[in-house]
DRENPA-3360 file (N, C-alpha, C; in nm, 2 decimals, always signed):
BEGIN
1 = XXXXXXXX = +0.27/+0.95/+2.64/+0.20/+0.84/+2.66/+0.13/+0.79/+2.51 ~ +0.11/+0.67/+2.51/+0.04/+0.62/+2.40/-0.10/+0.62/+2.35 ~ -0.11/+0.70/+2.21/-0.28/+0.75/+2.24/-0.36/+0.62/+2.26 ~ -0.43/+0.62/+2.31/-0.55/+0.53/+2.37/-0.58/+0.50/+2.25 ~ -0.62/+0.39/+2.22/-0.66/+0.25/+2.16/-0.83/+0.30/+2.13 ~ -0.80/+0.26/+2.04/-1.02/+0.24/+1.98/-1.06/+0.13/+1.91 ~ -1.09/+0.04/+2.00/-1.18/-0.06/+1.93/-1.28/-0.07/+1.91 ~ -1.35/-0.10/+1.77/-1.49/-0.12/+1.74/-1.57/-0.25/+1.76;
9 = XXXXXXXX = -1.52/-0.31/+1.88/-1.57/-0.45/+1.92/-1.61/-0.44/+2.07 ~ -1.70/-0.48/+2.07/-1.76/-0.43/+2.25/-1.77/-0.53/+2.32 ~ -1.71/-0.64/+2.31/-1.69/-0.78/+2.39/-1.59/-0.67/+2.50 ~ -1.62/-0.70/+2.58/-1.44/-0.72/+2.66/-1.30/-0.74/+2.67 ~ -1.35/-0.87/+2.61/-1.23/-0.97/+2.55/-1.20/-1.00/+2.45 ~ -1.31/-0.92/+2.37/-1.30/-0.95/+2.21/-1.16/-0.87/+2.12 ~ -1.09/-0.73/+2.21/-0.93/-0.75/+2.12/-0.85/-0.84/+2.16 ~ -0.88/-0.88/+2.31/-0.75/-1.05/+2.27/-0.73/-1.09/+2.21;
17 = XXXXXXXX = -0.92/-1.16/+2.19/-0.92/-1.31/+2.10/-0.89/-1.22/+2.00 ~ -0.92/-1.18/+1.91/-0.88/-1.08/+1.75/-0.72/-1.14/+1.72 ~ -0.62/-1.09/+1.88/-0.49/-1.03/+1.84/-0.45/-1.17/+1.86 ~ -0.50/-1.26/+1.92/-0.45/-1.41/+1.99/-0.46/-1.49/+1.88 ~ -0.55/-1.46/+1.77/-0.61/-1.52/+1.63/-0.49/-1.51/+1.52 ~ -0.41/-1.37/+1.55/-0.32/-1.37/+1.46/-0.18/-1.43/+1.33 ~ -0.22/-1.48/+1.25/-0.11/-1.54/+1.25/-0.01/-1.49/+1.13 ~ +0.00/-1.39/+1.07/+0.04/-1.30/+1.00/+0.00/-1.11/+1.03;
25 = XXXXXXXX = +0.10/-1.07/+0.99/+0.07/-0.91/+0.99/+0.10/-0.85/+0.81 ~ +0.05/-0.72/+0.81/+0.04/-0.71/+0.64/+0.13/-0.58/+0.67 ~ +0.25/-0.51/+0.67/+0.26/-0.38/+0.72/+0.29/-0.28/+0.58 ~ +0.17/-0.17/+0.59/+0.25/-0.07/+0.51/+0.35/-0.01/+0.54 ~ +0.43/+0.07/+0.45/+0.59/+0.09/+0.48/+0.61/+0.27/+0.51 ~ +0.57/+0.37/+0.39/+0.56/+0.45/+0.45/+0.49/+0.53/+0.59 ~ +0.51/+0.58/+0.64/+0.43/+0.63/+0.80/+0.42/+0.51/+0.85 ~ +0.46/+0.36/+0.87/+0.43/+0.26/+0.88/+0.57/+0.21/+1.00;
33 = XXXXXXXX = +0.68/+0.20/+0.92/+0.77/+0.09/+0.96/+0.89/+0.22/+0.94 ~ +0.85/+0.32/+0.83/+0.97/+0.45/+0.87/+0.90/+0.57/+0.80 ~ +0.97/+0.67/+0.74/+0.88/+0.78/+0.73/+0.96/+0.86/+0.64 ~ +0.95/+0.89/+0.50/+1.09/+0.95/+0.43/+1.22/+0.78/+0.41 ~ +1.32/+0.87/+0.46/+1.43/+0.78/+0.46/+1.49/+0.77/+0.63 ~ +1.40/+0.78/+0.70/+1.40/+0.71/+0.81/+1.36/+0.63/+0.89 ~ +1.47/+0.51/+0.90/+1.33/+0.42/+0.99/+1.35/+0.42/+1.12 ~ +1.20/+0.41/+1.17/+1.14/+0.47/+1.31/+1.21/+0.36/+1.40;
41 = XXXXXXXX = +1.25/+0.38/+1.51/+1.35/+0.30/+1.61/+1.29/+0.23/+1.65 ~ +1.14/+0.21/+1.68/+1.14/+0.02/+1.75/+1.01/-0.05/+1.63 ~ +1.12/-0.01/+1.51/+1.07/-0.11/+1.38/+1.14/-0.24/+1.37 ~ +1.28/-0.25/+1.39/+1.32/-0.36/+1.41/+1.30/-0.46/+1.53 ~ +1.28/-0.37/+1.69/+1.27/-0.42/+1.79/+1.10/-0.52/+1.75 ~ +1.04/-0.47/+1.65/+0.84/-0.52/+1.66/+0.87/-0.64/+1.55 ~ +0.98/-0.58/+1.50/+0.96/-0.73/+1.38/+1.09/-0.84/+1.44 ~ +1.13/-0.84/+1.54/+1.16/-0.95/+1.60/+1.09/-1.00/+1.73;
49 = XXXXXXXX = +1.01/-0.92/+1.72/+0.88/-0.94/+1.85/+0.76/-1.06/+1.75 ~ +0.75/-1.03/+1.63/+0.66/-1.11/+1.54/+0.72/-1.26/+1.55 ~ +0.84/-1.22/+1.46/+0.94/-1.33/+1.48/+0.93/-1.48/+1.60 ~ +1.01/-1.39/+1.69/+0.99/-1.48/+1.84/+0.80/-1.51/+1.90 ~ +0.69/-1.45/+1.86/+0.57/-1.49/+1.87/+0.48/-1.60/+1.73 ~ +0.65/-1.61/+1.67/+0.56/-1.68/+1.57/+0.45/-1.64/+1.48 ~ +0.46/-1.50/+1.46/+0.42/-1.43/+1.32/+0.46/-1.38/+1.23 ~ +0.41/-1.44/+1.11/+0.51/-1.37/+0.97/+0.45/-1.20/+0.96;
57 = XXXXXXXX = +0.52/-1.18/+0.87/+0.42/-1.07/+0.77/+0.48/-1.00/+0.67 ~ +0.51/-0.93/+0.62/+0.48/-0.89/+0.45/+0.42/-0.73/+0.47 ~ +0.49/-0.66/+0.39/+0.58/-0.55/+0.38/+0.46/-0.46/+0.27 ~ +0.37/-0.41/+0.28/+0.31/-0.39/+0.19/+0.32/-0.25/+0.15 ~ +0.32/-0.20/+0.02/+0.30/-0.01/-0.02/+0.17/-0.02/-0.10 ~ +0.13/+0.14/-0.13/+0.04/+0.17/-0.20/+0.17/+0.25/-0.34 ~ +0.38/+0.29/-0.26/+0.41/+0.34/-0.38/+0.45/+0.26/-0.48 ~ +0.44/+0.33/-0.59/+0.49/+0.21/-0.75/+0.59/+0.27/-0.80;
65 = XXXXXXXX = +0.68/+0.38/-0.68/+0.80/+0.50/-0.77/+0.91/+0.35/-0.76 ~ +0.90/+0.24/-0.64/+1.02/+0.16/-0.68/+1.02/+0.08/-0.75 ~ +1.05/-0.03/-0.83/+1.05/-0.17/-0.83/+1.02/-0.24/-0.69 ~ +1.03/-0.39/-0.67/+1.05/-0.48/-0.61/+1.21/-0.48/-0.59 ~ +1.27/-0.53/-0.69/+1.39/-0.47/-0.64/+1.44/-0.38/-0.55 ~ +1.46/-0.29/-0.63/+1.48/-0.16/-0.57/+1.40/-0.08/-0.38 ~ +1.26/-0.18/-0.37/+1.20/-0.16/-0.24/+1.30/-0.28/-0.16 ~ +1.36/-0.41/-0.18/+1.40/-0.44/-0.11/+1.57/-0.42/-0.09;
73 = XXXXXXXX = +1.63/-0.35/-0.16/+1.72/-0.30/-0.14/+1.74/-0.16/-0.06 ~ +1.61/-0.10/-0.08/+1.59/+0.01/+0.01/+1.59/-0.08/+0.18 ~ +1.49/-0.19/+0.19/+1.47/-0.17/+0.29/+1.63/-0.24/+0.33 ~ +1.72/-0.30/+0.29/+1.80/-0.36/+0.30/+1.94/-0.25/+0.36 ~ +1.91/-0.09/+0.29/+1.96/-0.03/+0.39/+1.94/+0.03/+0.46 ~ +1.85/+0.04/+0.45/+1.83/+0.08/+0.62/+1.77/+0.00/+0.70 ~ +1.83/-0.10/+0.69/+1.82/-0.24/+0.85/+1.74/-0.37/+0.82 ~ +1.71/-0.34/+0.70/+1.57/-0.41/+0.73/+1.59/-0.56/+0.59;
81 = XXXXXXXX = +1.62/-0.65/+0.64/+1.70/-0.79/+0.55/+1.53/-0.84/+0.50 ~ +1.46/-0.88/+0.40/+1.30/-0.86/+0.36/+1.35/-1.04/+0.21 ~ +1.33/-1.13/+0.20/+1.28/-1.19/+0.06/+1.14/-1.14/-0.01 ~ +1.14/-1.16/-0.14/+1.08/-1.12/-0.24/+0.92/-1.15/-0.18 ~ +0.95/-1.26/-0.15/+0.77/-1.29/-0.08/+0.72/-1.28/+0.03 ~ +0.79/-1.14/+0.08/+0.79/-1.07/+0.21/+0.75/-0.93/+0.17 ~ +0.70/-0.87/-0.01/+0.68/-0.78/-0.04/+0.54/-0.72/-0.11 ~ +0.51/-0.68/-0.06/+0.37/-0.65/-0.23/+0.37/-0.51/-0.24;
89 = XXXXXXXX = +0.41/-0.45/-0.34/+0.31/-0.34/-0.43/+0.29/-0.31/-0.51 ~ +0.16/-0.19/-0.51/+0.04/-0.19/-0.57/+0.09/-0.22/-0.73 ~ +0.21/-0.21/-0.78/+0.25/-0.23/-0.92/+0.21/-0.43/-0.94 ~ +0.30/-0.46/-0.85/+0.30/-0.62/-0.86/+0.14/-0.66/-0.88 ~ +0.04/-0.54/-0.82/-0.09/-0.58/-0.80/-0.09/-0.59/-0.95 ~ -0.08/-0.41/-1.03/-0.10/-0.41/-1.13/-0.12/-0.54/-1.24 ~ +0.02/-0.55/-1.18/+0.07/-0.67/-1.32/+0.00/-0.78/-1.30 ~ -0.03/-0.83/-1.14/-0.16/-0.94/-1.14/-0.28/-0.92/-1.19;
97 = XXXXXXXX = -0.32/-0.81/-1.17/-0.47/-0.75/-1.29/-0.50/-0.75/-1.39 ~ -0.43/-0.71/-1.47/-0.35/-0.70/-1.59/-0.37/-0.82/-1.67 ~ -0.28/-0.95/-1.61/-0.24/-1.11/-1.63/-0.40/-1.15/-1.62 ~ -0.47/-1.15/-1.45/-0.56/-1.24/-1.49/-0.70/-1.19/-1.53 ~ -0.70/-1.01/-1.54/-0.90/-1.00/-1.60/-0.86/-0.92/-1.75 ~ -0.73/-0.87/-1.78/-0.73/-0.82/-1.85/-0.61/-0.86/-1.98 ~ -0.61/-1.00/-1.98/-0.55/-1.09/-2.11/-0.43/-1.08/-2.17 ~ -0.58/-0.96/-2.26/-0.54/-0.90/-2.37/-0.48/-0.83/-2.41;
105 = XXXXXXXX = -0.46/-0.70/-2.31/-0.41/-0.60/-2.31/-0.22/-0.64/-2.28 ~ -0.17/-0.59/-2.38/-0.02/-0.63/-2.40/+0.09/-0.49/-2.42 ~ +0.02/-0.37/-2.44/+0.07/-0.27/-2.51/+0.02/-0.13/-2.38 ~ +0.16/-0.08/-2.31/+0.09/+0.02/-2.22/+0.18/+0.14/-2.25 ~ +0.14/+0.25/-2.18/+0.17/+0.35/-2.15/+0.16/+0.38/-2.04 ~ +0.31/+0.35/-1.95/+0.32/+0.40/-1.81/+0.36/+0.52/-1.76 ~ +0.35/+0.62/-1.73/+0.31/+0.72/-1.62/+0.42/+0.69/-1.50 ~ +0.54/+0.62/-1.53/+0.61/+0.65/-1.37/+0.75/+0.65/-1.39;
113 = XXXXXXXX = +0.78/+0.58/-1.29/+0.95/+0.60/-1.30/+1.01/+0.53/-1.35 ~ +1.13/+0.50/-1.45/+1.19/+0.42/-1.49/+1.16/+0.30/-1.41 ~ +1.20/+0.30/-1.27/+1.17/+0.13/-1.21/+1.05/+0.10/-1.24 ~ +0.98/+0.15/-1.20/+0.85/+0.12/-1.29/+0.83/+0.05/-1.38 ~ +0.85/+0.16/-1.49/+0.83/+0.10/-1.62/+0.96/-0.08/-1.65 ~ +1.08/-0.03/-1.58/+1.15/-0.15/-1.62/+1.05/-0.30/-1.56 ~ +1.05/-0.27/-1.44/+0.98/-0.36/-1.37/+0.83/-0.44/-1.46 ~ +0.75/-0.32/-1.52/+0.63/-0.40/-1.59/+0.72/-0.40/-1.73;
121 = XXXXXXXX = +0.82/-0.36/-1.82/+0.82/-0.46/-1.88/+0.86/-0.58/-1.89 ~ +0.97/-0.61/-1.76/+1.03/-0.75/-1.77/+0.89/-0.87/-1.71 ~ +0.80/-0.77/-1.67/+0.65/-0.89/-1.67/+0.61/-0.91/-1.77 ~ +0.64/-0.88/-1.90/+0.61/-0.92/-2.07/+0.53/-0.83/-2.13 ~ +0.51/-0.71/-2.08/+0.51/-0.57/-2.12/+0.51/-0.50/-2.22 ~ +0.49/-0.45/-2.32/+0.53/-0.37/-2.40/+0.52/-0.26/-2.38 ~ +0.64/-0.17/-2.31/+0.58/-0.02/-2.29/+0.62/+0.07/-2.38 ~ +0.50/+0.17/-2.39/+0.49/+0.23/-2.54/+0.63/+0.35/-2.53;
129 = XXXXXXXX = +0.69/+0.44/-2.60/+0.71/+0.55/-2.65/+0.62/+0.68/-2.61 ~ +0.71/+0.79/-2.60/+0.62/+0.89/-2.52/+0.59/+0.97/-2.73 ~ +0.51/+0.90/-2.76/+0.50/+0.95/-2.93/+0.33/+0.91/-2.98 ~ +0.33/+1.05/-3.03/+0.17/+1.01/-3.10/+0.17/+0.80/-3.17 ~ +0.27/+0.80/-3.23/+0.27/+0.71/-3.33/+0.32/+0.53/-3.26 ~ +0.35/+0.57/-3.17/+0.40/+0.43/-3.03/+0.24/+0.40/-2.98 ~ +0.10/+0.38/-3.03/-0.03/+0.37/-2.96/-0.04/+0.24/-2.87 ~ -0.05/+0.27/-2.75/-0.05/+0.17/-2.64/-0.22/+0.12/-2.61;
137 = XXXXXXXX = -0.28/+0.02/-2.54/-0.41/-0.03/-2.60/-0.44/+0.04/-2.42 ~ -0.40/+0.03/-2.30/-0.41/+0.11/-2.17/-0.29/+0.22/-2.16 ~ -0.32/+0.27/-2.08/-0.26/+0.36/-2.02/-0.27/+0.33/-1.82 ~ -0.10/+0.34/-1.76/-0.09/+0.34/-1.61/-0.04/+0.42/-1.60 ~ -0.09/+0.48/-1.46/-0.04/+0.61/-1.42/-0.02/+0.53/-1.25 ~ +0.10/+0.56/-1.27/+0.14/+0.57/-1.08/+0.18/+0.73/-1.04 ~ +0.31/+0.63/-0.91/+0.36/+0.75/-0.84/+0.44/+0.81/-0.92 ~ +0.49/+0.93/-1.03/+0.60/+0.99/-1.12/+0.66/+1.07/-1.02;
145 = XXXXXXXX = +0.81/+0.99/-0.95/+0.87/+1.09/-0.88/+0.95/+1.21/-0.94 ~ +0.99/+1.12/-1.07/+1.06/+1.22/-1.19/+0.95/+1.23/-1.27 ~ +0.79/+1.32/-1.26/+0.74/+1.36/-1.33/+0.81/+1.46/-1.42 ~ +0.78/+1.41/-1.56/+0.77/+1.47/-1.68/+0.66/+1.58/-1.73 ~ +0.68/+1.70/-1.72/+0.55/+1.75/-1.78/+0.46/+1.68/-1.96 ~ +0.58/+1.71/-2.06/+0.56/+1.59/-2.17/+0.48/+1.51/-2.16 ~ +0.53/+1.39/-2.06/+0.47/+1.26/-2.03/+0.36/+1.27/-1.98 ~ +0.35/+1.36/-1.86/+0.15/+1.36/-1.82/+0.10/+1.41/-1.96;
153 = XXXXXXXX = +0.17/+1.53/-2.02/+0.02/+1.56/-2.16/+0.02/+1.42/-2.24 ~ +0.12/+1.33/-2.26/+0.09/+1.23/-2.34/+0.00/+1.11/-2.28 ~ +0.00/+1.08/-2.14/-0.04/+1.01/-2.13/-0.19/+1.14/-2.08 ~ -0.24/+1.20/-2.07/-0.38/+1.31/-2.09/-0.42/+1.26/-2.20 ~ -0.31/+1.24/-2.32/-0.41/+1.27/-2.45/-0.46/+1.09/-2.49 ~ -0.40/+1.02/-2.43/-0.46/+0.85/-2.42/-0.56/+0.84/-2.36 ~ -0.53/+0.89/-2.31/-0.67/+0.89/-2.16/-0.80/+0.95/-2.29 ~ -0.73/+1.04/-2.33/-0.89/+1.17/-2.41/-0.88/+1.07/-2.53;
161 = XXXXXXXX = -0.87/+0.99/-2.62/-0.87/+0.87/-2.67/-0.90/+0.70/-2.63 ~ -0.93/+0.78/-2.51/-1.06/+0.65/-2.46/-0.99/+0.50/-2.46 ~ -0.84/+0.54/-2.42/-0.75/+0.38/-2.36/-0.86/+0.34/-2.23 ~ -0.79/+0.25/-2.21/-0.84/+0.16/-2.08/-0.70/+0.26/-1.95 ~ -0.79/+0.32/-1.85/-0.69/+0.39/-1.76/-0.69/+0.31/-1.67 ~ -0.53/+0.26/-1.59/-0.54/+0.23/-1.50/-0.44/+0.33/-1.38 ~ -0.47/+0.31/-1.24/-0.43/+0.37/-1.15/-0.40/+0.27/-1.06 ~ -0.27/+0.29/-1.02/-0.23/+0.17/-0.95/-0.22/+0.19/-0.81;
169 = XXXXXXXX = -0.28/+0.31/-0.73/-0.32/+0.31/-0.55/-0.42/+0.49/-0.56 ~ -0.47/+0.50/-0.53/-0.54/+0.65/-0.46/-0.45/+0.74/-0.38 ~ -0.31/+0.71/-0.37/-0.29/+0.78/-0.23/-0.29/+0.95/-0.32 ~ -0.29/+1.01/-0.26/-0.28/+1.18/-0.27/-0.11/+1.23/-0.28 ~ -0.10/+1.19/-0.13/+0.00/+1.21/-0.10/+0.12/+1.12/-0.04 ~ +0.28/+1.12/-0.04/+0.32/+1.01/+0.02/+0.40/+1.08/+0.16 ~ +0.45/+1.00/+0.29/+0.44/+1.05/+0.34/+0.61/+1.11/+0.35 ~ +0.66/+1.19/+0.40/+0.77/+1.20/+0.46/+0.83/+1.31/+0.55;
177 = XXXXXXXX = +0.97/+1.31/+0.57/+1.06/+1.32/+0.69/+1.05/+1.49/+0.66 ~ +1.08/+1.47/+0.51/+1.13/+1.67/+0.49/+1.06/+1.74/+0.44 ~ +1.09/+1.91/+0.43/+0.94/+1.97/+0.46/+0.87/+2.02/+0.30 ~ +0.88/+1.95/+0.27/+0.76/+1.95/+0.17/+0.62/+1.82/+0.16 ~ +0.57/+1.87/+0.04/+0.51/+1.75/+0.00/+0.51/+1.70/-0.12 ~ +0.53/+1.52/-0.05/+0.48/+1.46/-0.21/+0.39/+1.44/-0.27 ~ +0.37/+1.53/-0.40/+0.25/+1.48/-0.50/+0.25/+1.33/-0.54 ~ +0.16/+1.23/-0.50/+0.15/+1.14/-0.51/+0.04/+1.05/-0.63;
185 = XXXXXXXX = -0.02/+0.95/-0.67/-0.05/+0.94/-0.79/-0.19/+0.97/-0.80 ~ -0.24/+0.95/-0.68/-0.40/+1.03/-0.69/-0.42/+1.15/-0.70 ~ -0.31/+1.25/-0.69/-0.33/+1.35/-0.71/-0.25/+1.39/-0.81 ~ -0.22/+1.28/-0.95/-0.14/+1.30/-1.03/-0.27/+1.30/-1.15 ~ -0.38/+1.18/-1.07/-0.51/+1.17/-1.15/-0.60/+1.24/-1.19 ~ -0.62/+1.33/-1.00/-0.64/+1.43/-1.04/-0.59/+1.56/-1.13 ~ -0.48/+1.57/-1.21/-0.50/+1.63/-1.27/-0.51/+1.63/-1.45 ~ -0.52/+1.43/-1.42/-0.57/+1.44/-1.54/-0.72/+1.45/-1.57;
193 = XXXXXXXX = -0.75/+1.44/-1.49/-0.92/+1.43/-1.48/-0.98/+1.62/-1.50 ~ -0.90/+1.66/-1.45/-0.93/+1.81/-1.49/-0.87/+1.88/-1.64 ~ -0.82/+1.79/-1.71/-0.74/+1.82/-1.82/-0.86/+1.76/-1.92 ~ -0.92/+1.65/-1.94/-0.95/+1.58/-2.02/-1.09/+1.52/-1.94 ~ -1.14/+1.52/-1.83/-1.26/+1.50/-1.80/-1.28/+1.33/-1.74 ~ -1.16/+1.25/-1.71/-1.23/+1.09/-1.70/-1.13/+1.08/-1.58 ~ -1.19/+0.99/-1.53/-1.13/+0.91/-1.40/-1.11/+0.75/-1.43 ~ -0.95/+0.74/-1.31/-0.89/+0.61/-1.39/-1.03/+0.47/-1.39;
201 = XXXXXXXX = -1.05/+0.39/-1.50/-1.12/+0.27/-1.52/-1.09/+0.16/-1.39 ~ -0.98/+0.19/-1.34/-1.00/+0.10/-1.21/-0.84/+0.16/-1.15 ~ -0.86/+0.19/-1.00/-0.82/+0.21/-0.95/-0.79/+0.13/-0.86 ~ -0.60/+0.07/-0.85/-0.56/-0.07/-0.78/-0.51/-0.07/-0.62 ~ -0.45/-0.10/-0.55/-0.35/-0.06/-0.44/-0.41/-0.06/-0.37 ~ -0.42/-0.03/-0.25/-0.46/+0.01/-0.13/-0.59/+0.11/-0.19 ~ -0.70/+0.11/-0.10/-0.82/+0.01/-0.07/-0.84/-0.12/-0.12 ~ -0.81/-0.14/-0.26/-0.82/-0.25/-0.26/-0.83/-0.43/-0.25;
209 = XXXXXXXX = -0.94/-0.45/-0.23/-0.84/-0.58/-0.11/-0.81/-0.65/-0.21 ~ -0.71/-0.70/-0.33/-0.72/-0.80/-0.42/-0.53/-0.77/-0.31 ~ -0.51/-0.64/-0.28/-0.37/-0.61/-0.21/-0.37/-0.74/-0.16 ~ -0.46/-0.80/+0.01/-0.47/-0.89/+0.08/-0.48/-0.99/+0.07 ~ -0.61/-1.00/-0.02/-0.66/-1.15/-0.10/-0.48/-1.22/-0.13 ~ -0.37/-1.19/-0.21/-0.24/-1.18/-0.29/-0.26/-1.25/-0.15 ~ -0.21/-1.22/-0.03/-0.14/-1.21/+0.11/-0.20/-1.32/+0.16 ~ -0.31/-1.39/+0.20/-0.35/-1.51/+0.26/-0.36/-1.61/+0.17;
217 = XXXXXXXX = -0.37/-1.58/-0.02/-0.31/-1.70/-0.07/-0.15/-1.73/-0.09 ~ -0.13/-1.66/-0.03/+0.02/-1.66/-0.10/+0.01/-1.78/+0.09 ~ +0.03/-1.73/+0.15/+0.03/-1.77/+0.32/-0.07/-1.89/+0.34 ~ -0.18/-1.94/+0.30/-0.22/-1.99/+0.33/-0.37/-1.98/+0.45 ~ -0.39/-1.82/+0.46/-0.46/-1.76/+0.59/-0.64/-1.77/+0.53 ~ -0.67/-1.73/+0.65/-0.81/-1.66/+0.59/-0.84/-1.52/+0.67 ~ -0.94/-1.43/+0.64/-0.87/-1.31/+0.69/-0.87/-1.26/+0.85 ~ -0.94/-1.32/+0.87/-0.94/-1.32/+1.09/-0.83/-1.33/+1.13;
225 = XXXXXXXX = -0.72/-1.41/+1.04/-0.56/-1.41/+1.08/-0.46/-1.36/+1.05 ~ -0.52/-1.27/+0.98/-0.44/-1.14/+0.92/-0.48/-1.03/+0.99 ~ -0.35/-0.93/+1.06/-0.35/-0.77/+1.08/-0.32/-0.66/+0.95 ~ -0.39/-0.61/+0.93/-0.36/-0.47/+0.80/-0.32/-0.36/+0.89 ~ -0.18/-0.35/+0.85/-0.10/-0.21/+0.99/-0.10/-0.11/+0.88 ~ -0.13/+0.04/+0.96/-0.09/+0.13/+0.84/-0.14/+0.24/+0.90 ~ -0.10/+0.37/+0.81/-0.11/+0.52/+0.94/-0.24/+0.57/+0.80 ~ -0.33/+0.50/+0.72/-0.43/+0.55/+0.63/-0.52/+0.49/+0.68;
233 = XXXXXXXX = -0.66/+0.60/+0.70/-0.79/+0.56/+0.76/-0.84/+0.46/+0.56 ~ -0.80/+0.60/+0.46/-0.88/+0.56/+0.32/-0.81/+0.45/+0.30 ~ -0.73/+0.40/+0.27/-0.64/+0.28/+0.22/-0.61/+0.19/+0.31 ~ -0.57/+0.19/+0.44/-0.52/+0.08/+0.47/-0.62/+0.01/+0.55 ~ -0.68/+0.09/+0.63/-0.80/+0.07/+0.69/-0.93/+0.03/+0.62 ~ -0.94/+0.10/+0.55/-1.09/+0.06/+0.47/-1.07/-0.04/+0.36 ~ -0.89/-0.09/+0.31/-0.87/-0.23/+0.24/-0.90/-0.33/+0.34 ~ -0.86/-0.32/+0.52/-0.89/-0.40/+0.61/-0.99/-0.51/+0.62;
241 = XXXXXXXX = -1.11/-0.31/+0.62/-1.23/-0.34/+0.68/-1.32/-0.43/+0.51 ~ -1.28/-0.40/+0.41/-1.34/-0.47/+0.30/-1.29/-0.66/+0.21 ~ -1.12/-0.65/+0.33/-1.09/-0.81/+0.28/-1.16/-0.91/+0.42 ~ -1.19/-0.84/+0.51/-1.27/-0.92/+0.64/-1.10/-0.94/+0.75 ~ -1.00/-0.85/+0.74/-0.91/-0.87/+0.85/-0.94/-0.79/+0.91 ~ -0.77/-0.78/+1.00/-0.82/-0.72/+1.09/-0.73/-0.55/+1.11 ~ -0.77/-0.45/+1.09/-0.75/-0.32/+1.09/-0.67/-0.23/+1.20 ~ -0.56/-0.22/+1.18/-0.48/-0.12/+1.31/-0.46/-0.01/+1.22;
249 = XXXXXXXX = -0.44/+0.14/+1.31/-0.44/+0.22/+1.22/-0.30/+0.27/+1.35 ~ -0.21/+0.25/+1.32/-0.08/+0.43/+1.35/-0.04/+0.52/+1.35 ~ -0.05/+0.61/+1.42/-0.02/+0.75/+1.41/+0.07/+0.78/+1.40 ~ +0.19/+0.75/+1.34/+0.32/+0.80/+1.32/+0.31/+0.83/+1.13 ~ +0.21/+0.80/+1.09/+0.19/+0.87/+0.96/+0.11/+1.01/+0.94 ~ +0.02/+0.99/+0.81/-0.10/+1.11/+0.77/-0.20/+1.06/+0.90 ~ -0.28/+0.99/+0.98/-0.38/+1.02/+1.02/-0.34/+1.05/+1.16 ~ -0.41/+1.21/+1.17/-0.42/+1.23/+1.38/-0.45/+1.16/+1.45;
257 = XXXXXXXX = -0.48/+1.16/+1.55/-0.60/+1.11/+1.67/-0.72/+1.11/+1.65 ~ -0.72/+1.31/+1.64/-0.84/+1.33/+1.61/-0.91/+1.29/+1.45 ~ -0.87/+1.26/+1.36/-0.92/+1.20/+1.26/-0.99/+1.08/+1.24 ~ -0.91/+0.97/+1.37/-0.92/+0.84/+1.37/-1.03/+0.85/+1.43 ~ -1.05/+0.99/+1.57/-1.17/+0.92/+1.67/-1.28/+0.98/+1.54 ~ -1.27/+1.03/+1.48/-1.43/+1.06/+1.38/-1.42/+1.03/+1.31 ~ -1.35/+0.90/+1.26/-1.37/+0.83/+1.12/-1.45/+0.74/+1.09 ~ -1.56/+0.67/+1.06/-1.66/+0.57/+1.09/-1.67/+0.47/+0.94;
265 = XXXXXXXX = -1.65/+0.37/+0.97/-1.68/+0.26/+1.08/-1.53/+0.25/+1.11 ~ -1.48/+0.28/+1.22/-1.38/+0.29/+1.34/-1.30/+0.19/+1.31 ~ -1.13/+0.24/+1.27/-1.07/+0.09/+1.25/-1.09/-0.02/+1.40 ~ -1.03/-0.10/+1.39/-1.03/-0.24/+1.46/-0.98/-0.16/+1.58 ~ -0.81/-0.13/+1.61/-0.76/-0.12/+1.73/-0.71/+0.05/+1.59 ~ -0.63/+0.14/+1.72/-0.57/+0.22/+1.70/-0.45/+0.28/+1.84 ~ -0.36/+0.30/+1.78/-0.25/+0.22/+1.88/-0.16/+0.38/+1.79 ~ -0.04/+0.38/+1.91/+0.06/+0.56/+1.88/+0.13/+0.48/+1.77;
273 = XXXXXXXX = +0.16/+0.34/+1.78/+0.28/+0.27/+1.71/+0.30/+0.16/+1.68 ~ +0.39/+0.07/+1.62/+0.40/-0.03/+1.61/+0.46/-0.08/+1.75 ~ +0.55/+0.00/+1.82/+0.58/-0.01/+1.95/+0.42/-0.09/+2.04 ~ +0.39/+0.02/+2.04/+0.26/-0.01/+2.11/+0.16/-0.17/+2.08 ~ +0.15/-0.19/+1.97/+0.07/-0.26/+1.89/+0.18/-0.37/+1.94 ~ +0.29/-0.38/+1.93/+0.33/-0.49/+1.99/+0.36/-0.56/+2.13 ~ +0.30/-0.43/+2.17/+0.32/-0.52/+2.38/+0.19/-0.57/+2.36 ~ +0.09/-0.53/+2.27/-0.06/-0.61/+2.25/-0.06/-0.71/+2.22;
281 = XXXXXXXX = +0.01/-0.74/+2.12/+0.01/-0.90/+2.07/+0.06/-0.95/+2.17 ~ +0.23/-0.95/+2.28/+0.26/-1.03/+2.34/+0.19/-1.02/+2.43 ~ +0.09/-0.92/+2.51/-0.04/-0.98/+2.61/-0.10/-1.13/+2.52 ~ -0.19/-1.06/+2.44/-0.28/-1.16/+2.41/-0.18/-1.24/+2.39 ~ -0.09/-1.33/+2.35/-0.03/-1.43/+2.36/+0.00/-1.52/+2.50 ~ +0.00/-1.45/+2.56/+0.07/-1.41/+2.68/-0.09/-1.54/+2.83 ~ -0.20/-1.47/+2.76/-0.32/-1.47/+2.85/-0.31/-1.61/+2.82 ~ -0.47/-1.69/+2.89/-0.48/-1.83/+2.85/-0.58/-1.84/+2.77;
% end
């Protein structure tokens, strides 16, 4: 049986009204459309359903371990064909923030995967080497799935030297369908904090509303036209609320129904999966 939906709007038809106004859906990836390397069986039918309803969609992820090109290839491998304007990552949000808010910073020490470092270099920044002589102007920490102890120590050293310090996103773990725990960016930053006593100067990615604002601008939307769908309360749902979008929690990833029931402020909608959300969207469009 699908999980009971919890909505924070009290009017009887408020859910239908909100869903009928949606023109675009921002979709979290890990825990929402797939888990680890396994695509959920309902994902493709859900995306096809959005297209039939005339609703656009963008894949949105905090996971900075892959570049945009890598993500598009990954999606294609698991059966989803997407274009560049249908993807927005925390690395892209970091690049945009540096360009618009910190335009004088060009040299970065990046604690992240080779793929992430390459994307940042291709955006016009100098990615410094693991050397005390190659001094950066800022430190960027992402989800480094090839985390090297010496590079972690170098990042901590530059943070201790009071370099501007950016985290691409706050996630502590990354969802997986394997019997392990994937230590994510937030946990890596916690290690640096314990070592040198500093937290990031800014944490981008979800729940920072810039992730949603970029999509709104790209598609000429108002916040009430957009649903943010994800499996995490403290990133996906928090960002939806901060941006004024409709927040939909799916129970296919990190968050349990019990945790969702206790969370305040509550998500606008809690569903068992994208399959249930798709059914509600179709129902909303069928009603006069």
